[in-house]
PQR file with spaces between the fields and no chain letter, atoms N, CA, C, O and H, PARSE charges and radii, in Angstrom:
ATOM       1  N    UNK     1      66.393   95.254  -66.322 -0.4000 1.5000
ATOM       2  CA   UNK     1      67.426   94.757  -66.338 -0.0000 2.0000
ATOM       3  C    UNK     1      68.573   95.636  -66.366  0.5500 1.7000
ATOM       4  O    UNK     1      68.680   96.537  -67.198 -0.5500 1.4000
ATOM       5  N    UNK     2      69.725   95.308  -65.171 -0.4000 1.5000
ATOM       6  CA   UNK     2      70.953   96.090  -65.441 -0.0000 2.0000
ATOM       7  C    UNK     2      71.758   95.633  -66.332  0.5500 1.7000
ATOM       8  O    UNK     2      71.718   94.457  -66.692 -0.5500 1.4000
ATOM       9  H    UNK     2      69.638   94.576  -64.495  0.4000 1.0000
ATOM      10  N    UNK     3      72.738   96.653  -66.887 -0.4000 1.5000
ATOM      11  CA   UNK     3      73.594   96.611  -67.710 -0.0000 2.0000
ATOM      12  C    UNK     3      74.540   95.383  -67.441  0.5500 1.7000
ATOM      13  O    UNK     3      74.691   95.091  -66.254 -0.5500 1.4000
ATOM      14  H    UNK     3      72.771   97.609  -66.595  0.4000 1.0000
ATOM      15  N    UNK     4      75.155   94.671  -68.322 -0.4000 1.5000
ATOM      16  CA   UNK     4      76.274   93.663  -67.765 -0.0000 2.0000
ATOM      17  C    UNK     4      77.535   94.396  -67.962  0.5500 1.7000
ATOM      18  O    UNK     4      77.813   94.927  -69.037 -0.5500 1.4000
ATOM      19  H    UNK     4      75.033   94.908  -69.286  0.4000 1.0000
ATOM      20  N    UNK     5      78.384   94.429  -66.814 -0.4000 1.5000
ATOM      21  CA   UNK     5      79.444   94.958  -66.927 -0.0000 2.0000
ATOM      22  C    UNK     5      80.852   94.090  -67.420  0.5500 1.7000
ATOM      23  O    UNK     5      80.939   92.894  -67.142 -0.5500 1.4000
ATOM      24  H    UNK     5      78.159   93.998  -65.940  0.4000 1.0000
ATOM      25  N    UNK     6      81.771   94.686  -68.054 -0.4000 1.5000
ATOM      26  CA   UNK     6      82.878   93.881  -68.740 -0.0000 2.0000
ATOM      27  C    UNK     6      83.694   93.964  -67.529  0.5500 1.7000
ATOM      28  O    UNK     6      83.722   94.908  -66.741 -0.5500 1.4000
ATOM      29  H    UNK     6      81.700   95.658  -68.280  0.4000 1.0000
ATOM      30  N    UNK     7      84.472   92.675  -67.458 -0.4000 1.5000
ATOM      31  CA   UNK     7      85.530   92.602  -66.502 -0.0000 2.0000
ATOM      32  C    UNK     7      86.776   93.131  -67.179  0.5500 1.7000
ATOM      33  O    UNK     7      87.336   92.637  -68.158 -0.5500 1.4000
ATOM      34  H    UNK     7      84.449   91.907  -68.099  0.4000 1.0000
ATOM      35  N    UNK     8      87.115   94.193  -66.518 -0.4000 1.5000
ATOM      36  CA   UNK     8      88.183   94.895  -67.013 -0.0000 2.0000
ATOM      37  C    UNK     8      89.538   94.343  -67.099  0.5500 1.7000
ATOM      38  O    UNK     8      90.368   94.698  -67.935 -0.5500 1.4000
ATOM      39  H    UNK     8      86.660   94.595  -65.724  0.4000 1.0000
ATOM      40  N    UNK     9      89.735   93.393  -66.128 -0.4000 1.5000
ATOM      41  CA   UNK     9      91.136   92.504  -66.360 -0.0000 2.0000
ATOM      42  C    UNK     9      91.053   91.629  -67.437  0.5500 1.7000
ATOM      43  O    UNK     9      92.095   91.508  -68.081 -0.5500 1.4000
ATOM      44  H    UNK     9      89.061   93.104  -65.448  0.4000 1.0000
ATOM      45  N    UNK    10      89.929   90.883  -67.860 -0.4000 1.5000
ATOM      46  CA   UNK    10      89.793   90.408  -69.124 -0.0000 2.0000
ATOM      47  C    UNK    10      89.888   91.145  -70.188  0.5500 1.7000
ATOM      48  O    UNK    10      90.364   90.611  -71.191 -0.5500 1.4000
ATOM      49  H    UNK    10      89.083   90.981  -67.337  0.4000 1.0000
ATOM      50  N    UNK    11      89.494   92.456  -70.246 -0.4000 1.5000
ATOM      51  CA   UNK    11      89.573   93.358  -71.561 -0.0000 2.0000
ATOM      52  C    UNK    11      90.951   93.687  -71.742  0.5500 1.7000
ATOM      53  O    UNK    11      91.422   93.742  -72.878 -0.5500 1.4000
ATOM      54  H    UNK    11      89.107   92.890  -69.432  0.4000 1.0000
ATOM      55  N    UNK    12      91.702   93.931  -70.634 -0.4000 1.5000
ATOM      56  CA   UNK    12      92.975   94.186  -70.992 -0.0000 2.0000
ATOM      57  C    UNK    12      93.812   93.087  -71.482  0.5500 1.7000
ATOM      58  O    UNK    12      94.839   93.331  -72.115 -0.5500 1.4000
ATOM      59  H    UNK    12      91.319   93.886  -69.711  0.4000 1.0000
ATOM      60  N    UNK    13      93.396   91.777  -71.202 -0.4000 1.5000
ATOM      61  CA   UNK    13      94.470   90.680  -71.788 -0.0000 2.0000
ATOM      62  C    UNK    13      93.862   90.148  -73.091  0.5500 1.7000
ATOM      63  O    UNK    13      94.635   89.533  -73.825 -0.5500 1.4000
ATOM      64  H    UNK    13      92.562   91.579  -70.688  0.4000 1.0000
ATOM      65  N    UNK    14      92.770   90.275  -73.430 -0.4000 1.5000
ATOM      66  CA   UNK    14      92.123   89.603  -74.562 -0.0000 2.0000
ATOM      67  C    UNK    14      91.533   90.447  -75.528  0.5500 1.7000
ATOM      68  O    UNK    14      90.978   91.481  -75.156 -0.5500 1.4000
ATOM      69  H    UNK    14      92.142   90.774  -72.833  0.4000 1.0000
ATOM      70  N    UNK    15      91.595   90.067  -76.984 -0.4000 1.5000
ATOM      71  CA   UNK    15      90.928   90.762  -77.904 -0.0000 2.0000
ATOM      72  C    UNK    15      90.348   90.000  -78.944  0.5500 1.7000
ATOM      73  O    UNK    15      91.000   89.179  -79.589 -0.5500 1.4000
ATOM      74  H    UNK    15      92.046   89.227  -77.285  0.4000 1.0000
ATOM      75  N    UNK    16      88.975   90.273  -79.163 -0.4000 1.5000
ATOM      76  CA   UNK    16      88.066   89.405  -79.934 -0.0000 2.0000
ATOM      77  C    UNK    16      88.210   89.749  -81.311  0.5500 1.7000
ATOM      78  O    UNK    16      87.889   90.910  -81.565 -0.5500 1.4000
ATOM      79  H    UNK    16      88.446   90.941  -78.639  0.4000 1.0000
ATOM      80  N    UNK    17      88.655   88.967  -82.389 -0.4000 1.5000
ATOM      81  CA   UNK    17      88.849   89.270  -83.608 -0.0000 2.0000
ATOM      82  C    UNK    17      87.758   88.909  -84.355  0.5500 1.7000
ATOM      83  O    UNK    17      86.957   88.076  -83.932 -0.5500 1.4000
ATOM      84  H    UNK    17      88.916   88.024  -82.183  0.4000 1.0000
ATOM      85  N    UNK    18      87.612   89.560  -85.651 -0.4000 1.5000
ATOM      86  CA   UNK    18      86.321   89.580  -86.400 -0.0000 2.0000
ATOM      87  C    UNK    18      86.077   88.068  -86.649  0.5500 1.7000
ATOM      88  O    UNK    18      84.920   87.660  -86.751 -0.5500 1.4000
ATOM      89  H    UNK    18      88.262   90.237  -85.995  0.4000 1.0000
ATOM      90  N    UNK    19      87.051   87.293  -86.740 -0.4000 1.5000
ATOM      91  CA   UNK    19      86.764   85.802  -87.153 -0.0000 2.0000
ATOM      92  C    UNK    19      86.215   84.976  -85.958  0.5500 1.7000
ATOM      93  O    UNK    19      85.921   83.785  -86.061 -0.5500 1.4000
ATOM      94  H    UNK    19      87.991   87.624  -86.657  0.4000 1.0000
ATOM      95  N    UNK    20      86.098   85.699  -84.818 -0.4000 1.5000
ATOM      96  CA   UNK    20      85.642   85.078  -83.660 -0.0000 2.0000
ATOM      97  C    UNK    20      86.599   84.504  -82.701  0.5500 1.7000
ATOM      98  O    UNK    20      86.312   84.168  -81.552 -0.5500 1.4000
ATOM      99  H    UNK    20      86.337   86.666  -84.734  0.4000 1.0000
ATOM     100  N    UNK    21      87.800   84.413  -83.276 -0.4000 1.5000
ATOM     101  CA   UNK    21      88.814   83.949  -82.282 -0.0000 2.0000
ATOM     102  C    UNK    21      89.324   84.800  -81.322  0.5500 1.7000
ATOM     103  O    UNK    21      89.438   85.967  -81.697 -0.5500 1.4000
ATOM     104  H    UNK    21      88.032   84.685  -84.209  0.4000 1.0000
ATOM     105  N    UNK    22      89.676   84.542  -80.147 -0.4000 1.5000
ATOM     106  CA   UNK    22      90.310   85.440  -78.874 -0.0000 2.0000
ATOM     107  C    UNK    22      91.676   85.280  -79.005  0.5500 1.7000
ATOM     108  O    UNK    22      92.171   84.158  -78.894 -0.5500 1.4000
ATOM     109  H    UNK    22      89.584   83.594  -79.843  0.4000 1.0000
ATOM     110  N    UNK    23      92.447   86.399  -79.259 -0.4000 1.5000
ATOM     111  CA   UNK    23      93.876   86.496  -79.153 -0.0000 2.0000
ATOM     112  C    UNK    23      94.403   86.928  -77.819  0.5500 1.7000
ATOM     113  O    UNK    23      93.969   87.898  -77.198 -0.5500 1.4000
ATOM     114  H    UNK    23      92.046   87.311  -79.349  0.4000 1.0000
ATOM     115  N    UNK    24      95.335   86.168  -77.436 -0.4000 1.5000
ATOM     116  CA   UNK    24      95.944   86.350  -76.327 -0.0000 2.0000
ATOM     117  C    UNK    24      97.573   86.605  -76.141  0.5500 1.7000
ATOM     118  O    UNK    24      98.237   86.232  -77.108 -0.5500 1.4000
ATOM     119  H    UNK    24      95.688   85.380  -77.940  0.4000 1.0000
ATOM     120  N    UNK    25      98.193   87.093  -75.216 -0.4000 1.5000
ATOM     121  CA   UNK    25      99.494   87.082  -75.001 -0.0000 2.0000
ATOM     122  C    UNK    25      99.868   85.837  -74.505  0.5500 1.7000
ATOM     123  O    UNK    25      99.086   85.063  -73.953 -0.5500 1.4000
ATOM     124  H    UNK    25      97.654   87.396  -74.430  0.4000 1.0000
ATOM     125  N    UNK    26     101.448   85.566  -74.754 -0.4000 1.5000
ATOM     126  CA   UNK    26     101.885   84.316  -73.894 -0.0000 2.0000
ATOM     127  C    UNK    26     102.464   84.823  -72.664  0.5500 1.7000
ATOM     128  O    UNK    26     102.754   85.999  -72.444 -0.5500 1.4000
ATOM     129  H    UNK    26     102.083   86.195  -75.203  0.4000 1.0000
ATOM     130  N    UNK    27     102.620   83.751  -71.815 -0.4000 1.5000
ATOM     131  CA   UNK    27     103.071   83.897  -70.447 -0.0000 2.0000
ATOM     132  C    UNK    27     104.497   83.618  -70.264  0.5500 1.7000
ATOM     133  O    UNK    27     105.089   83.198  -71.258 -0.5500 1.4000
ATOM     134  H    UNK    27     102.384   82.796  -71.993  0.4000 1.0000
ATOM     135  N    UNK    28     105.195   83.781  -69.119 -0.4000 1.5000
ATOM     136  CA   UNK    28     106.571   83.591  -68.904 -0.0000 2.0000
ATOM     137  C    UNK    28     107.599   84.748  -69.523  0.5500 1.7000
ATOM     138  O    UNK    28     108.736   84.370  -69.809 -0.5500 1.4000
ATOM     139  H    UNK    28     104.714   84.122  -68.312  0.4000 1.0000
ATOM     140  N    UNK    29     107.336   85.772  -69.682 -0.4000 1.5000
ATOM     141  CA   UNK    29     108.118   86.849  -70.331 -0.0000 2.0000
ATOM     142  C    UNK    29     108.443   87.872  -69.260  0.5500 1.7000
ATOM     143  O    UNK    29     109.179   88.796  -69.605 -0.5500 1.4000
ATOM     144  H    UNK    29     106.413   86.079  -69.450  0.4000 1.0000
ATOM     145  N    UNK    30     107.976   87.838  -67.940 -0.4000 1.5000
ATOM     146  CA   UNK    30     108.262   88.892  -67.193 -0.0000 2.0000
ATOM     147  C    UNK    30     109.425   88.956  -66.236  0.5500 1.7000
ATOM     148  O    UNK    30     109.881   90.025  -65.829 -0.5500 1.4000
ATOM     149  H    UNK    30     107.378   87.087  -67.660  0.4000 1.0000
ATOM     150  N    UNK    31     109.906   87.722  -65.879 -0.4000 1.5000
ATOM     151  CA   UNK    31     111.055   87.750  -64.946 -0.0000 2.0000
ATOM     152  C    UNK    31     111.656   86.370  -65.089  0.5500 1.7000
ATOM     153  O    UNK    31     111.083   85.538  -65.792 -0.5500 1.4000
ATOM     154  H    UNK    31     109.535   86.854  -66.210  0.4000 1.0000
ATOM     155  N    UNK    32     112.939   86.045  -64.367 -0.4000 1.5000
ATOM     156  CA   UNK    32     113.744   85.116  -64.554 -0.0000 2.0000
ATOM     157  C    UNK    32     114.067   84.735  -66.157  0.5500 1.7000
ATOM     158  O    UNK    32     113.807   83.635  -66.644 -0.5500 1.4000
ATOM     159  H    UNK    32     113.404   86.720  -63.796  0.4000 1.0000
ATOM     160  N    UNK    33     114.542   85.595  -66.719 -0.4000 1.5000
ATOM     161  CA   UNK    33     114.633   85.583  -68.294 -0.0000 2.0000
ATOM     162  C    UNK    33     116.181   85.149  -68.543  0.5500 1.7000
ATOM     163  O    UNK    33     116.479   84.930  -69.717 -0.5500 1.4000
ATOM     164  H    UNK    33     114.753   86.489  -66.324  0.4000 1.0000
ATOM     165  N    UNK    34     117.165   85.007  -67.587 -0.4000 1.5000
ATOM     166  CA   UNK    34     118.332   84.589  -67.840 -0.0000 2.0000
ATOM     167  C    UNK    34     118.537   83.115  -68.402  0.5500 1.7000
ATOM     168  O    UNK    34     119.297   82.829  -69.327 -0.5500 1.4000
ATOM     169  H    UNK    34     116.923   85.185  -66.634  0.4000 1.0000
ATOM     170  N    UNK    35     117.933   82.447  -67.870 -0.4000 1.5000
ATOM     171  CA   UNK    35     118.018   81.055  -68.152 -0.0000 2.0000
ATOM     172  C    UNK    35     117.131   80.691  -69.359  0.5500 1.7000
ATOM     173  O    UNK    35     117.200   79.542  -69.793 -0.5500 1.4000
ATOM     174  H    UNK    35     117.316   82.680  -67.118  0.4000 1.0000
ATOM     175  N    UNK    36     116.352   81.536  -69.899 -0.4000 1.5000
ATOM     176  CA   UNK    36     115.655   81.236  -71.120 -0.0000 2.0000
ATOM     177  C    UNK    36     116.610   81.599  -72.313  0.5500 1.7000
ATOM     178  O    UNK    36     117.389   82.548  -72.226 -0.5500 1.4000
ATOM     179  H    UNK    36     116.296   82.470  -69.546  0.4000 1.0000
ATOM     180  N    UNK    37     116.520   80.791  -73.454 -0.4000 1.5000
ATOM     181  CA   UNK    37     117.258   81.005  -74.479 -0.0000 2.0000
ATOM     182  C    UNK    37     116.746   82.274  -75.284  0.5500 1.7000
ATOM     183  O    UNK    37     115.689   82.819  -74.965 -0.5500 1.4000
ATOM     184  H    UNK    37     115.888   80.020  -73.525  0.4000 1.0000
ATOM     185  N    UNK    38     117.478   82.700  -76.269 -0.4000 1.5000
ATOM     186  CA   UNK    38     117.041   83.878  -77.028 -0.0000 2.0000
ATOM     187  C    UNK    38     115.861   83.426  -77.940  0.5500 1.7000
ATOM     188  O    UNK    38     114.872   84.148  -78.071 -0.5500 1.4000
ATOM     189  H    UNK    38     118.337   82.258  -76.528  0.4000 1.0000
ATOM     190  N    UNK    39     115.958   82.393  -78.478 -0.4000 1.5000
ATOM     191  CA   UNK    39     115.030   81.883  -79.296 -0.0000 2.0000
ATOM     192  C    UNK    39     113.819   81.692  -78.554  0.5500 1.7000
ATOM     193  O    UNK    39     112.756   82.120  -79.003 -0.5500 1.4000
ATOM     194  H    UNK    39     116.761   81.807  -78.372  0.4000 1.0000
ATOM     195  N    UNK    40     113.877   81.145  -77.563 -0.4000 1.5000
ATOM     196  CA   UNK    40     112.517   80.809  -76.627 -0.0000 2.0000
ATOM     197  C    UNK    40     111.757   82.320  -76.371  0.5500 1.7000
ATOM     198  O    UNK    40     110.584   82.594  -76.624 -0.5500 1.4000
ATOM     199  H    UNK    40     114.741   80.797  -77.198  0.4000 1.0000
ATOM     200  N    UNK    41     112.848   83.246  -75.762 -0.4000 1.5000
ATOM     201  CA   UNK    41     112.157   84.500  -75.365 -0.0000 2.0000
ATOM     202  C    UNK    41     111.425   85.185  -76.859  0.5500 1.7000
ATOM     203  O    UNK    41     110.290   85.660  -76.867 -0.5500 1.4000
ATOM     204  H    UNK    41     113.801   83.023  -75.556  0.4000 1.0000
ATOM     205  N    UNK    42     112.257   85.123  -77.981 -0.4000 1.5000
ATOM     206  CA   UNK    42     111.714   85.639  -79.198 -0.0000 2.0000
ATOM     207  C    UNK    42     110.319   85.074  -79.376  0.5500 1.7000
ATOM     208  O    UNK    42     109.374   85.846  -79.538 -0.5500 1.4000
ATOM     209  H    UNK    42     113.179   84.738  -77.974  0.4000 1.0000
ATOM     210  N    UNK    43     110.138   83.684  -79.352 -0.4000 1.5000
ATOM     211  CA   UNK    43     108.804   82.949  -79.523 -0.0000 2.0000
ATOM     212  C    UNK    43     107.797   83.598  -78.730  0.5500 1.7000
ATOM     213  O    UNK    43     106.685   83.880  -79.176 -0.5500 1.4000
ATOM     214  H    UNK    43     110.906   83.057  -79.220  0.4000 1.0000
ATOM     215  N    UNK    44     108.252   83.884  -77.332 -0.4000 1.5000
ATOM     216  CA   UNK    44     107.150   84.335  -76.519 -0.0000 2.0000
ATOM     217  C    UNK    44     106.693   85.769  -76.694  0.5500 1.7000
ATOM     218  O    UNK    44     105.708   86.154  -76.063 -0.5500 1.4000
ATOM     219  H    UNK    44     109.156   83.655  -76.970  0.4000 1.0000
ATOM     220  N    UNK    45     107.360   86.605  -77.531 -0.4000 1.5000
ATOM     221  CA   UNK    45     106.633   88.020  -78.143 -0.0000 2.0000
ATOM     222  C    UNK    45     105.568   87.920  -78.885  0.5500 1.7000
ATOM     223  O    UNK    45     104.763   88.831  -79.078 -0.5500 1.4000
ATOM     224  H    UNK    45     108.160   86.292  -78.044  0.4000 1.0000
ATOM     225  N    UNK    46     105.503   86.624  -79.409 -0.4000 1.5000
ATOM     226  CA   UNK    46     104.287   86.614  -80.544 -0.0000 2.0000
ATOM     227  C    UNK    46     102.945   86.250  -79.453  0.5500 1.7000
ATOM     228  O    UNK    46     103.004   85.735  -78.336 -0.5500 1.4000
ATOM     229  H    UNK    46     106.157   85.884  -79.251  0.4000 1.0000
ATOM     230  N    UNK    47     101.828   86.686  -80.168 -0.4000 1.5000
ATOM     231  CA   UNK    47     100.564   86.354  -79.395 -0.0000 2.0000
ATOM     232  C    UNK    47     100.063   84.920  -79.952  0.5500 1.7000
ATOM     233  O    UNK    47     100.601   84.315  -80.879 -0.5500 1.4000
ATOM     234  H    UNK    47     101.779   87.104  -81.075  0.4000 1.0000
ATOM     235  N    UNK    48      99.092   84.547  -79.322 -0.4000 1.5000
ATOM     236  CA   UNK    48      98.555   83.202  -79.845 -0.0000 2.0000
ATOM     237  C    UNK    48      96.852   83.349  -79.637  0.5500 1.7000
ATOM     238  O    UNK    48      96.242   84.401  -79.445 -0.5500 1.4000
ATOM     239  H    UNK    48      98.654   85.039  -78.569  0.4000 1.0000
ATOM     240  N    UNK    49      96.326   82.079  -79.726 -0.4000 1.5000
ATOM     241  CA   UNK    49      94.825   82.364  -79.581 -0.0000 2.0000
ATOM     242  C    UNK    49      94.151   81.472  -78.270  0.5500 1.7000
ATOM     243  O    UNK    49      94.793   80.523  -77.821 -0.5500 1.4000
ATOM     244  H    UNK    49      96.821   81.225  -79.882  0.4000 1.0000
ATOM     245  N    UNK    50      93.279   81.713  -77.891 -0.4000 1.5000
ATOM     246  CA   UNK    50      92.666   81.024  -76.681 -0.0000 2.0000
ATOM     247  C    UNK    50      92.211   79.497  -77.258  0.5500 1.7000
ATOM     248  O    UNK    50      91.708   79.241  -78.352 -0.5500 1.4000
ATOM     249  H    UNK    50      92.757   82.483  -78.256  0.4000 1.0000
ATOM     250  N    UNK    51      92.520   78.671  -76.276 -0.4000 1.5000
ATOM     251  CA   UNK    51      92.156   77.404  -76.603 -0.0000 2.0000
ATOM     252  C    UNK    51      90.445   77.265  -76.653  0.5500 1.7000
ATOM     253  O    UNK    51      89.696   77.873  -75.889 -0.5500 1.4000
ATOM     254  H    UNK    51      92.929   78.880  -75.387  0.4000 1.0000
ATOM     255  N    UNK    52      90.064   76.455  -77.579 -0.4000 1.5000
ATOM     256  CA   UNK    52      88.561   76.434  -77.687 -0.0000 2.0000
ATOM     257  C    UNK    52      87.945   76.005  -76.334  0.5500 1.7000
ATOM     258  O    UNK    52      86.889   76.557  -76.027 -0.5500 1.4000
ATOM     259  H    UNK    52      90.672   75.960  -78.201  0.4000 1.0000
ATOM     260  N    UNK    53      88.417   75.183  -75.571 -0.4000 1.5000
ATOM     261  CA   UNK    53      87.861   74.860  -74.226 -0.0000 2.0000
ATOM     262  C    UNK    53      87.822   75.951  -73.445  0.5500 1.7000
ATOM     263  O    UNK    53      86.936   75.932  -72.591 -0.5500 1.4000
ATOM     264  H    UNK    53      89.275   74.735  -75.820  0.4000 1.0000
ATOM     265  N    UNK    54      88.542   76.933  -73.481 -0.4000 1.5000
ATOM     266  CA   UNK    54      88.294   78.312  -72.543 -0.0000 2.0000
ATOM     267  C    UNK    54      87.710   79.210  -73.139  0.5500 1.7000
ATOM     268  O    UNK    54      87.390   80.178  -72.450 -0.5500 1.4000
ATOM     269  H    UNK    54      89.262   76.949  -74.175  0.4000 1.0000
ATOM     270  N    UNK    55      87.416   79.227  -74.371 -0.4000 1.5000
ATOM     271  CA   UNK    55      86.494   80.322  -74.997 -0.0000 2.0000
ATOM     272  C    UNK    55      85.324   80.767  -74.199  0.5500 1.7000
ATOM     273  O    UNK    55      85.198   81.933  -73.826 -0.5500 1.4000
ATOM     274  H    UNK    55      87.676   78.440  -74.930  0.4000 1.0000
ATOM     275  N    UNK    56      84.567   79.933  -73.971 -0.4000 1.5000
ATOM     276  CA   UNK    56      83.362   80.168  -73.116 -0.0000 2.0000
ATOM     277  C    UNK    56      83.580   81.157  -71.783  0.5500 1.7000
ATOM     278  O    UNK    56      82.932   82.163  -71.492 -0.5500 1.4000
ATOM     279  H    UNK    56      84.669   78.985  -74.274  0.4000 1.0000
ATOM     280  N    UNK    57      84.483   80.667  -71.207 -0.4000 1.5000
ATOM     281  CA   UNK    57      84.955   81.559  -69.862 -0.0000 2.0000
ATOM     282  C    UNK    57      85.426   82.924  -70.214  0.5500 1.7000
ATOM     283  O    UNK    57      85.094   83.847  -69.470 -0.5500 1.4000
ATOM     284  H    UNK    57      85.009   79.850  -71.443  0.4000 1.0000
ATOM     285  N    UNK    58      86.138   83.155  -71.226 -0.4000 1.5000
ATOM     286  CA   UNK    58      86.539   84.371  -71.421 -0.0000 2.0000
ATOM     287  C    UNK    58      85.616   85.086  -72.323  0.5500 1.7000
ATOM     288  O    UNK    58      85.797   86.303  -72.299 -0.5500 1.4000
ATOM     289  H    UNK    58      86.408   82.406  -71.830  0.4000 1.0000
ATOM     290  N    UNK    59      84.657   84.672  -73.131 -0.4000 1.5000
ATOM     291  CA   UNK    59      83.449   85.277  -73.481 -0.0000 2.0000
ATOM     292  C    UNK    59      82.457   85.856  -72.426  0.5500 1.7000
ATOM     293  O    UNK    59      81.874   86.933  -72.552 -0.5500 1.4000
ATOM     294  H    UNK    59      84.509   83.684  -73.150  0.4000 1.0000
ATOM     295  N    UNK    60      82.353   85.097  -71.486 -0.4000 1.5000
ATOM     296  CA   UNK    60      81.474   85.454  -70.215 -0.0000 2.0000
ATOM     297  C    UNK    60      81.986   86.689  -69.500  0.5500 1.7000
ATOM     298  O    UNK    60      81.253   87.400  -68.812 -0.5500 1.4000
ATOM     299  H    UNK    60      82.826   84.222  -71.384  0.4000 1.0000
ATOM     300  N    UNK    61      83.415   86.935  -69.715 -0.4000 1.5000
ATOM     301  CA   UNK    61      84.088   87.995  -68.958 -0.0000 2.0000
ATOM     302  C    UNK    61      83.957   89.278  -70.037  0.5500 1.7000
ATOM     303  O    UNK    61      84.161   90.435  -69.670 -0.5500 1.4000
ATOM     304  H    UNK    61      84.011   86.358  -70.274  0.4000 1.0000
ATOM     305  N    UNK    62      83.642   88.974  -71.224 -0.4000 1.5000
ATOM     306  CA   UNK    62      83.572   90.269  -72.045 -0.0000 2.0000
ATOM     307  C    UNK    62      82.298   90.269  -72.885  0.5500 1.7000
ATOM     308  O    UNK    62      82.264   89.936  -74.070 -0.5500 1.4000
ATOM     309  H    UNK    62      83.477   88.034  -71.523  0.4000 1.0000
ATOM     310  N    UNK    63      81.421   90.610  -72.277 -0.4000 1.5000
ATOM     311  CA   UNK    63      79.939   90.406  -72.881 -0.0000 2.0000
ATOM     312  C    UNK    63      79.692   91.470  -73.913  0.5500 1.7000
ATOM     313  O    UNK    63      78.823   91.340  -74.775 -0.5500 1.4000
ATOM     314  H    UNK    63      81.448   90.881  -71.315  0.4000 1.0000
ATOM     315  N    UNK    64      80.524   92.600  -73.805 -0.4000 1.5000
ATOM     316  CA   UNK    64      80.176   93.666  -74.880 -0.0000 2.0000
ATOM     317  C    UNK    64      81.367   93.875  -75.903  0.5500 1.7000
ATOM     318  O    UNK    64      81.473   94.858  -76.637 -0.5500 1.4000
ATOM     319  H    UNK    64      81.230   92.705  -73.105  0.4000 1.0000
ATOM     320  N    UNK    65      82.243   92.816  -75.846 -0.4000 1.5000
ATOM     321  CA   UNK    65      83.402   92.663  -76.803 -0.0000 2.0000
ATOM     322  C    UNK    65      83.447   91.723  -77.779  0.5500 1.7000
ATOM     323  O    UNK    65      84.424   91.654  -78.525 -0.5500 1.4000
ATOM     324  H    UNK    65      82.157   92.017  -75.250  0.4000 1.0000
């Protein structure tokens, strides 16, 4: 059997924690920032976790992580 390769795009975006949760960054922080309030932009700095319904898809991309 060949080795299963990690999807590098997913490896850069997600981190699997010791608890089994998968951490991700929030979207909408790259451009069109002038119309967003300071409070909203500050909230976007913090990370969040992948929704349980999508965990399977992410784990499949990170076989070694």
